[in-house]
N, C-alpha and C positions, 0 to 999 in steps of 0.2 A: 533586522528583518525589514525588507523593503516591501511595502504594500502599495499597489497602484490603485488608489481610491481617489476619485475626483471630489474635491472639496465642494460642499453644497452650494456655495455662492457661484461657483463656476458651472456646476451641473445645471443650474436653473436657467442659464442663458440660452437663448435660441441659437441653433447652429444650422449651418447650411447643409451639413451632412452628419450622420451619426458618428460618434467617436469610434475609432477602430476597435473591433472586438475580436481580432485575431489573437492567437496565443501570445501572451506577453512574456517573451523570453527573458527580459530584464528582471521581471518579478521572480520567475522560476530560478534563474541562476543566482539570485541574491540570497536564496534560502540555503542554509547548511544541509548537507546530506546526512540522513540519520546514520548514527555511528554503528548500529547493530543491524546487519542485513541478513542474519542467519545465526544458527547456533554455533557455539565455539566447538573446536575440533574434538574436545574431550567430554562434551556434554552428553548426559543420558536422560536428563530431565531439566526442562527450562520453561516452566509456565510463565507467561507474560500477563500481568494484571493490567488490562487497559480499561480505564474508567471513562466512559463516554461523557458523563456529566462534567467531570474534571477537565476533560479535553475541550469541551465546549466553553467552559468558563475561561480557560486559558486562551482560547481563540478570541473570545470577546474582549478580554483584557489586551491582547496583542493588537487588535484592530483599533481600540480606543487609544492606545499608546501611539500607534502609527499616525493616526489622524491628528493627535495633539502635538507630536514632536517632529513629524516628517520622517523621511527615509532614514533608516539606520540599520546597522548590522547587529543582530543579537549575538550574545556570547554563546558559544557552543560548549556544552558540558560533555566532555568525553567520558564514555563508560570506562570505568577502571578495569583494567585487565586482571583476570584472576591469575595469580602466580602459579606457574606450572611446577609441580613438585619434582617430577623426574626422578623419583626415588625407588622405582620398581614396586610401588605399592599395587596390590591387587585391585583390578578395576571391577566395577559392577558386572555381574554375569551377562553374557550375550546369549540369547535363546534361539537365534536363527540357525538354519542349516549351514553347513560349510563343506567345501570340497575335501576329498581325502588328502590332496596335496596342498600344503599350506604355502602357496605363493600367490602373488598378485595376479599373474596370468591365469592361474587355475580359478581364482575367485571370479574374475571377470568373465570367464568362459563357462562357469558352472550353470548347466542347463536348468537346474531347479529354480534358480533365481528368475530366469527369463520366462519359464513356463508359469511360475506363480504370478508374475507381473502381467503377463498377457491374458491370463484367465481370471484375473481379479474382477469382481463385480463393480460396476459403477453405481454408487448410491443414488437413490431416488432424489430428484431435485438438484442433481449435479451433472455436469458434463465432463467427459474425459478430455483433458487438455493436452496430455502427452503420455506416452506409454513406453516402458522398458528402456529408459535411458541409463547412461552410465555417469550421471551427474545429478546433483540435487539443486534446489532453487536457492538463489541468493537475490534478495530484493529489499527495497526500502520498507516493506510492509510486514516484516517478521513479527509473529505473535506467539511463538513458543514452540517447544519440542517435547515429545513424549516417546518413550521406548516401550515397544510391545514384545510379547512372547510369540505372537503369530503375525503374519502379514495380513492385517485385517482392515480393509478399506472402510467397512461399515463402522467399526470402532473409531477410526480416525475422523470419519464424517460426524459421528455423534459428539466427539470432542469439539470439533469446529462449530457445530450447531449450539453447543453449550457456552461458547465464548462470544461475547458481544462484539459485533462487527467482523467476525471471521467470515471470509467469503471463499476460501480455497484451502486445500491441503496438499501436501507432498508426502508420499510414503515410499520408503526405499530400504534396501539392504546396505549395510556399511561394514566394511572390514576394519575391525578395531583391535588394539592390543589387549592381551589378557592382563598385563601389568603396565604401569605407567613408565614408558621408556626413559631410561636414564643411562648414565655412564656405564653402570654395571650390567645393563640389560638394554642395549640400544635397539635391538630388533627382536622383541619377544614373539612367542607364538600368538596367533590371532584367534578371535572368535567373531561371530556375526551378530551385530545389533540390527534390529528392525526399528526404524525411526519414522515418526510421524511429525511433520512440522506444519504449523498453522500460519495462515497469511491473511492480511486484511486487504487483499486485492486478488484479482484473478491471477493464476499462475500460467506461464507459457513456456514453450520449449526454449525460447530465447533466454528466459530467466534461469534455466537450469545450467549454470556455469561452474558449479562447485564439483569438479571431477576428482577431488581428492587432494591430499596434502601429506606432508611428512611430520611425524612426531619422532624426533631424533632420526634413527635409520629405519623406523617402521613406516611403511607406506599405507596410509588410509585411502581406500578406494570405495566406489559406490557401484551398485548394480540394481537392476529391476526397479528403477525410479519411475513412479507414476504420479501424475498431477491431475487434480480434479477441481473444478470451479463451480461455485453455487450459481444456480439460475435465478435466484430470487432478487427482486429490486431492493434498494436500501429501505430501512425502516422509516416510518413517518417521523416528522419533526414536530415537536410541541409548538402549537401556535400557527402552524402552516398546513394548508391543504396540499396533498400530493403524497407520494411522488408521481409525476407524470413522465412516462418514458418518451425520450426523444431519440432520433436516429443519430444526430450529431450534436454539436454545441450550437447554442443560439447565436445568431448574427442578426440583430434586430435593426430595422430601418428607423427613420424618424417616425414618431407617432402621428395620429391624424391631425394634431395641432401643429405639426412641424417641429416638435421638440425632441431633443435627444434624451432618451430614458436610461441610457447606460451609466451606471455609477462607478464602475471600476471592477477590479479583480482582487481576490485574495487567494494565495496559494499555500497549501500545507503539504510539505513532503511527508512521505510515509504512507500508512494505510488509508484506504478510501473511507472517509467519514463525512457524510453529508451534514451531520449535526454541527460540524465546525462551520459550514457555510451558513447554516441558519443562525448561529451565534454571531457570525460576521455581519450578516444582514441586520439583525436586531441591534447590534452595537453601533452600526453605522447610523441607523435612524436615531438612536438615543443620543449619540454625539451631535448630530445635526440639530436635534431639538434643543440642545443646550447652547448651540452656537448658530442661531438663526440669522437670516439676512436682515438688513436694516428695516425692512417692512414687516418683519416678524415671521415670514414664511421660511420653510425649509423643506428639503427633499426627504421623502420616506422610502426606504427600501421595502418594496412590497412583493418582490419576486426574485428568486435566485435560480441559477442553473448550476448544478453540481455535476462534475464528471471526473472520471479517472483519467489522468494524463499518463501516457506511457512513452518512453523513449526507446525507439528501436524495438518495440513490442515487449519491453520490460516495464512493469508498473513503477511509476515514480511518485505520484501523490494526488491529492484532491485539489481540483481547480474550481474556484467559485466566482461566477460572474453575477454581479448585482444590478438590479434594475428598479426603476420607479414605476414600472408597469409590467403586467403579466404578458409574456410572449409564449408562443408554442409553434407547432407546425403551421406553415411550411418554412419557418425561419431557422430550423435546426439543420443548418447547411455546412457547418465547419466540422469536417471529419478528421482533420489533421493537417499539419504543415511541416515543411522541411526547414531545418536550420543548418545550413551547410549540407553535409552528408547524413546528418541525423534526422530521423523522421519521428515527430511527436504526434501520436495518435489519440483520438478521443473515443472513449467507450464508457458504458454505464452512465449515460447522460440522462439526467432527470431534472424536472422542474418542480419548484415548490412556491406556493403563493400564500401570503399572510392571510389568515382567516379573517373574514369580515366581522 
């Protein structure tokens, strides 16, 4: 894991200009991509247990390790694939409607799916991100899957609200096999599952890229896919005032004393979790206090800017910029940057200040 954090002895030096605070692509590209970006093709239930306190502790330990040892790559633990049986075993019942003709074309054209998606209510506190697509979301911020008996956006919203850091959901119809396709049953009859997936970032049309796949000769396809994103800001962080909403990311000048207050950046691929930024800020201060300058002084992280970084409008992870001074408007001026043909955008940008 590579972390761009400026060592305290260097941060304290006067500078002719502030350290660049544009998006640090070296830091982003050094991080491994999460291995699970959506449910497996045969999943009907896949709750994801995300513990924010454990995640914050892990973030704190990672920052301390980075500061102590310098840049390094962390080992990537791959999720173990579940072995597919392919033994024609009966699959859990699908309760959704289905067309009279059991073909992919009939499923995709079935008007009931489109009418249901177009008439579904948008839950209070959420915005409709996309409607009636033929693909489901794949992104770094996957938080679990549930299967319903009805196409119920309110129930999906309630599940999202019950899960810490869930900020969006995707609900859709999926054509699934009645038995596990295998050599003796390569293309069995279908039924319809109604699936609700939860996400730790906003969902976008650009993230809806899972338009189906094959299980043996059986073609899994999707219809009536709707996405909804929560309007609420992130939760408060212990020991910090905030969140304060910004338009873009902070790009701070030198302070009134002509000093650079920028301490560096920490990036966490996956769901949007400002709590990891608070842990990074606190860990940075703790490390600096144990490794002061020769005169006994050290830099304290007193403010951080947390935001969701997206690549080509698909959520990628949590970006944390750390500072020795609080900043706010009108310095929230970085709304995104290009890297080649890829556009990295800033959203859900919030500031947090250490409590006095």
